[in-house]
C-alpha positions as CSV (number, residue, x, y, z in Angstrom):
1,X,-7.0,-15.4,5.6
2,X,-3.5,-14.2,5.0
3,X,-2.4,-17.4,3.2
4,X,-5.5,-17.3,0.9
5,X,-4.8,-13.8,-0.3
6,X,-1.0,-13.8,0.0
7,X,-1.3,-10.6,2.0
8,X,-1.5,-9.2,5.5
9,X,-3.7,-6.6,7.2
10,X,-2.6,-3.0,6.5
11,X,-1.9,-2.3,10.2
12,X,0.3,-5.4,10.5
13,X,2.1,-4.4,7.3
14,X,2.7,-0.9,8.7
15,X,4.0,-2.3,12.0
16,X,6.4,-4.6,10.2
17,X,7.7,-1.8,8.0
18,X,8.3,0.4,11.0
19,X,9.8,-2.1,13.4
20,X,11.3,-5.2,11.6
21,X,15.0,-4.7,11.4
22,X,15.3,-5.8,7.8
23,X,12.5,-3.5,6.6
24,X,13.1,-0.2,8.5
25,X,15.7,1.2,6.2
26,X,14.0,0.0,3.0
27,X,10.8,1.7,4.3
28,X,12.6,4.9,5.2
29,X,14.2,5.2,1.7
30,X,11.3,4.1,-0.4
31,X,8.4,5.3,1.7
32,X,6.5,2.0,1.5
33,X,4.3,2.7,4.5
34,X,3.2,6.1,3.0
35,X,2.5,4.5,-0.3
36,X,0.3,1.8,1.3
37,X,-1.6,4.3,3.3
38,X,-2.0,6.5,0.3
39,X,-3.4,3.6,-1.8
40,X,-5.9,2.7,0.9
41,X,-7.0,6.3,1.3
42,X,-7.5,6.5,-2.4
43,X,-9.7,3.4,-2.3
44,X,-11.7,4.8,0.6
45,X,-12.3,8.0,-1.2
46,X,-13.4,6.2,-4.3
47,X,-15.8,4.0,-2.3
48,X,-17.3,7.0,-0.6
49,X,-17.7,8.8,-3.9
50,X,-19.3,5.8,-5.6
51,X,-21.6,4.6,-2.9
52,X,-24.6,5.7,-1.0
53,X,-23.8,8.4,1.6
54,X,-25.3,6.3,4.3
55,X,-22.6,3.7,3.9
56,X,-19.7,6.0,4.9
57,X,-19.5,4.4,8.4
58,X,-19.4,0.9,6.9
59,X,-16.6,1.9,4.5
60,X,-14.5,3.2,7.4
61,X,-14.9,-0.2,9.2
62,X,-13.7,-2.3,6.2
63,X,-10.4,-4.2,6.6
64,X,-7.7,-3.8,4.0
65,X,-5.0,-6.3,3.2
66,X,-1.9,-5.6,1.2
67,X,0.4,-8.0,-0.8
68,X,3.0,-9.6,1.4
69,X,5.6,-12.4,1.0
70,X,4.8,-14.0,4.3
71,X,7.7,-16.6,4.5
72,X,10.2,-13.8,3.8
73,X,8.3,-11.1,5.7
74,X,8.6,-8.7,2.8
75,X,6.1,-6.4,1.1
76,X,5.1,-7.4,-2.5
77,X,5.1,-4.0,-4.2
78,X,6.7,-2.6,-7.2
79,X,9.3,0.1,-6.7
80,X,10.9,2.1,-9.4
81,X,12.1,5.7,-10.1
82,X,8.5,6.9,-10.3
83,X,7.5,5.6,-6.9
84,X,5.9,2.7,-5.2
85,X,3.0,0.8,-6.7
86,X,0.7,-1.3,-4.5
87,X,-1.0,-3.2,-7.3
88,X,-3.4,-5.4,-5.3
89,X,-5.5,-4.7,-2.2
90,X,-8.1,-7.1,-0.7
91,X,-11.0,-5.6,1.2
92,X,-13.0,-7.5,3.8
């Protein structure tokens, strides 16, 4: 799946950002992990608000994939002075 969507599962991304030597400092400075979690939480809130109340459990069980440059093991996000933008999320 990861090669088809050019992304990785959110939990794997968080693990990489918090443990991979070349990503730890970048994550600390830019808050990439927090931005990704915030984006997913916003999506979950939107899904809950727009769907039938009985689907809440199913929404919690969805898998979220974030953009990732797999060969370089780098997140594919936009970072500027206003913050971090996760512009694509895949849901399975």
